[in-house]
N, C-alpha and C positions, 0 to 999 in steps of 0.2 A: 921857525919858518911858518908863514901863514899862506895857505893855498888860496888860489883865486877861483871863484865860482861865477858862472853866468847861467841865466835862466832863459829858455825859449818858451814863450807863452805866459800871459799874465792873468790867467783865470783863477778860479777859486782855489784849486789845489796848489797853485804856484805861490799864493800868499794873500789872495784877496778875501777868502772866506766863501763858504758854500751855504746857500739858503737851505734851511732845514737842519743844519748842524750849528749854525751861528746866528746870532741876532741880526736882523736886516740892517740895523743902524751901524753895526760893526763892519759890514762888508765894504772893503775898499777904504775904510777909515782907520782901522786899527791893525796892529801887527798880529795876524792870526798865527798862532803857534803850530797848529796842525796843518803844516804846509811845508813846501821845500824851502821857501825863504825863512820860515820860522825855524826849521831844522838847522839851517846854516847859522842863523842869529844866535841859537842856543849852544853852538858848538865851538869850542876853542880850536884854533888851528886852521880855520877856513873862513873866508869873508866873501859875501855876495857883492861883486863889484860891477856887474853889467846885466842888462836885461833886454830882451827883444820881443817885439810883437808887431803884427801888421795893423792893429787898431791903435791909432795914435792917441785917442782919448783914454783908452784903457791903459796904454803904456804910461801916460803921464800920471794917471791915478795911482798905478802901482809904484812908479818911481817916487812919487811924493810919500806914499805910505811907508816905503822901505828905505827912504833916504838915499836913493841912487842918483848920482850926479847927472845933470841933464845931458852932458856930452857922452854919457855911457848908457843912454837909453836909445836903442837902435830900432829903426823901423824896418822890420824884416830880419830873420835870423842870419841871412847871408852877410849882412853888414857887420853884425857883432862878431861872427866867426872869422871874418877877414881882418877886423881891427884889433881884436883882443888876443892876448896870450893867456889861456885858461887851463887850469888843472882839472876842473870838473865842469860839465855842462848838464843842467837839468832840462829834461824835455817834458813840458807840462801842457802840451797841446792836445787837441782831440785825437782819439786813438787812430783814426784813419790817416793822420799826418805823422805818426811816430816814425814810420820807416824813413821818410825823407829827412826828418830832423835828426834822427840818430845817425844815419849814414852820412849826412852832410857834416855833422859835428865830428865824427870819427875821422873823416878824410880832410878836415879843414886845416887852415893855417893856425887856428887856435890851438890845435894839437892837445886836446884834453886826454889825460890818462884814464879818466872815468867818465862815463855817461850814466846819469841817474835818470831813468825813464819812468814815467808814470805807468800804472797798470791800466788796462791790459796791455801786454807788450805791443800788440798790433791788432788790426781788424781782419787780417787774413794770415794764414800760416806761411805762405810764400814770403810775405814781408818780414815776419818774425825770423824765418830762417836766414834771409839776407842780412838782417840786422846783426844776427849772431856771427855770420861769416865775415862781414866787413869789420866788426869789432875784433875778431880774432886776427884778421889780416893786418890790422893797424895797431895791434897790441893795446887795445882799449878795453878796459873792464866795463861790461854792460851790466848795470845793476837795475833790476826792475822793482818798482816800489810796491810790492805786495807787503803791506804794512805789518801784517801779523808776524811775519818772519823776523821783524826787528824788535820783538818784545821778549823779555827774559822768560815769561811764563810759557810761551809757545815753544821756544827753543828748548826749555827744560822738558816740556811734555814730549817733544820729538825724541829727546834722548831716552826718556822713560819707555817710549814705544819701540824705538829702533835699537837702542843699545842695551837697555835693561830688560826688555821683553815683557813688560807688565801685562800685555794683552795676549801673549803667545802669538800664534798664527792668526792674523785678522781674517775673519770669514765674511763679515757683512758690515756695511756702513749705511746709515740713513741720515740724510742731510737736508736741511731746509733753510731758505733765505728769501728775501724779497725779490720781486722782479726789478731789473731786467737782467738778461743773461750776461751780456758783455759788460755792461756798466757796473753791475753789482756782484753777480755770482762768481766773477773771477776771483773775488776774495774767498768765497766758499770753496771753490774748486782748487785754488792754490793751496789752501789749508789742507784739503784732502790729500793732494799729491805730496805735499811736504811731510805730513805725518806718516803716510804710508811709504814714502820714498819710492813711489811707483808711477807708472805711466799707463794710460788707457790702452786697452787691447781691442775691445769691441764697445761700440756706443749705439744706443737706441734712444730716440728723442721725440719730444712733442713741443711745439711752440704755440703759445696762446694768441700771439698777435697784439696783446695788451701792453701798453707802455705808459707808465705814470710820469716819466721824466719829461715828456713833451710839455706837459702843463707846468711841472715844478721848475723847469729850466726856462720857461717862456720861449721854447725853441721855435725857430722860424722855418723848420723843415722836418719832414717825417723821416724816420730811419727804420732799419730792419730790426734793431735791438728790441726785444720784447721778453715777456715772461715765458718760462718753459722749464723743461727738465727731462727726466728719463732715467734710464739705468746705464751704468758703466761697469764692464768687467775689466778689472785692472790686470796688468801683466803679472802680478803676483797671485792672481786668482781671487782677490777680494771682489765681492759683488756690492756695488754702491748704487743706492737709489737717491736721486737728486730732485728736489722740488723747489724751483725758484719762480713760482707762480703767484706768490702771496703779496697782497698790497702792503705798502710800506707801513701803514698804521697798524696793521695786524701782525707784522712779522717779528720773529725772533730768530737769530742765527743759531741753529741747533745742529748737533751731531750726536749720533749714537753708534759707537763701535762695539762689535761683538767678536771676541776671539776665543781661542782655545784655552787661554789663561785668565780671562777676565772680561769685563765690559766697562765702557767709559761713556759718560753722558756729559756733553758740553752745551751750555746755553750762554752765549756771549752777550745777549741783550739783558737777560735777567740776572746775570752774574752768578751762575751756578755751574760748577764743575764737580762731578762725582765719579768715583771709581769703585768697582767691586772686583775683588780677586775671586777666581773660581777655585774652590777647594772641595774635593770629593763630591762634585755635582751640585754644590751650593755656592751661591754668590755671597761673599762676605764683604761688606763695605769697609773701605779703608781710606785714609787721607792720601792724596797724591804726594809722594816723597819730594821734598824740595820746592813745593809750590804752595804759597800762602794765599788762599783765596782763589778767585777765578779771574779770567781775562775780562776787562770791561772797556767800553768805548771811551768813557770819561777819563780813565787813567792810562791804560795801555795804548790805546789808539792815539790819544793826544801826545803821548811821549814817544811814539814810534818814529816820528820824523826827526827828532833830535838824535835818537838812536841810529837811524839810517845815515844821517849826516856824519855822526861819529864813526860809523862803519866805513863811509867814504874816506874819511881822514886816515883810518887804519889801512885801507887799501892803498892809498897814496903813499903812506909810510912804508908799505911792504910788510905790514904786521898782521895781515889777515887773509883768509880765503873768502872769496865772494859768497855771501850767504843767500843771494837771490839772483841767480844767473838767468840769462836770456834763454838758455836751453831748458831750464826748469820752468820758466814762465810760459814757454810755448806749450807745455803739457796741459795747462788749463784751457788755453785757446783751442787746442785740438779737440777737446771735449765739447766746447761750445759750438764750434763749427760742425762737429759730428752730430750734435742735436739738430741743427738746422738741416743738414743733409739728409738725416734719417727722416725727419718730419716731412720733407718735400718729396722724397723718393719712396717713402713707405717701407724702407728696408733698414737693416742694420749696417753700420759703417765700421770698417776695420781701420785701426791706427797702427802704424803711421799711415797718413792719408796718401793716396796716389797723387801724382803731380797735378792733374786737372782739378782735383778736389782741394788741393792746397791753395789754389788760386781763388776760391770762393771768398767773396768779401762781405762781411757783416757790418753794415753801416751803423755807426753810433756817433757819440760826441767825443 
C-alpha cells in the first residue's frame, strides 16, 4: 500500500530550498532533499500527490519542480482538503498560520491520519493547545518537525541520558544558538526539553529586538521575533541558561550539561560531541556509547526529513509511537513566550502560563 500525502504551503521547507542553506540557483529549480517533499520522495510507502498555496506563481513553480499534476495543484488549502483523500498532510506555512491549517486539515473531508507540521508548533500557546486538542478529538497524530528528534544520534543520546543515566541528576545546562527566538531557537529549546524529558517551571528572559531574518528573507513586514534568551528552571530542578542573541555568521549551536554523574559538551556546528564521566571527584573523558561521531547539519539534518517521513509511514502502519508530539512541541514555545513576557513585564514567569498569557502572540514567518 502507498499512502497519499499533500502539502500546504510551497516555501523553502516544503521543498523549494532555503537561501543560506542552498545555492540560490537551486531554489525552486531542483528537488531539495532537506524538505517535506524531499522526505516523501526518499521514502517508500508514501507519495506526494497534491499541493496547495495561495500564491499561484509559487504553486506552479513548486508543482513543476516536484512533478505534481496541474489538476492537483490547489489555490488555497481548503480546495485541496475538500477534493483529496489524504493519509498525511504537511503544514509548511508561516508559524502564525499553523493553527488554522492543522485544525482545518484534521477536521477536513481529506481525513488525514497524520498531520506533519513544521516547527515551531505555533506563534502562541493557545493555538498550540487547540491544535493538540483538535487532533486528539479527530484521532489525528500531530507530528511537529523538530528535525533533531528524527536523527539516530540524538535518539541514542536521549537514551543515554534518560535510560542509562550517564549524567546522573542533571544540575545545569548552558546553551547557545543564533537569533531569532521563534524561528531558530525552537530547535535549541526542543533539544533541551527532549534530552531532559522536562518542562519549564520558571522563566526569566531578555529580548534584544534584533532580527537578521528580515534581510535574509527579503521580508516585506516586520515581526516580533528577535534575538534573546534568559534562564529557565525546569520542573526537574535543572537550571538552564539560554543565549540566542548571536548573529548567524558567528554562531555555533552548543550545549554543556553538568550532572552528578558526568558532563557533556555538544557543538552541532563544529561537529564535536564530548562526554566525561565523574569518578571520585575527577572528570574522565570517554566515548559516548553507541554514537559514532557527532551530530552535523550536512549529514544528520539533511537526512532527518527522510527519517521523519519514514516515521510518518510507521505511524500510519500502526508500528510506532509519535516521537515528536504537539504536547512536547508546546514546551519550547512556552519558554519562548515566557522570555517575551518576562522581558516586557520585568518579572519572572511561571509555567504553565495562565490563560491571558497563553494568548500572547509572537509574530514571525
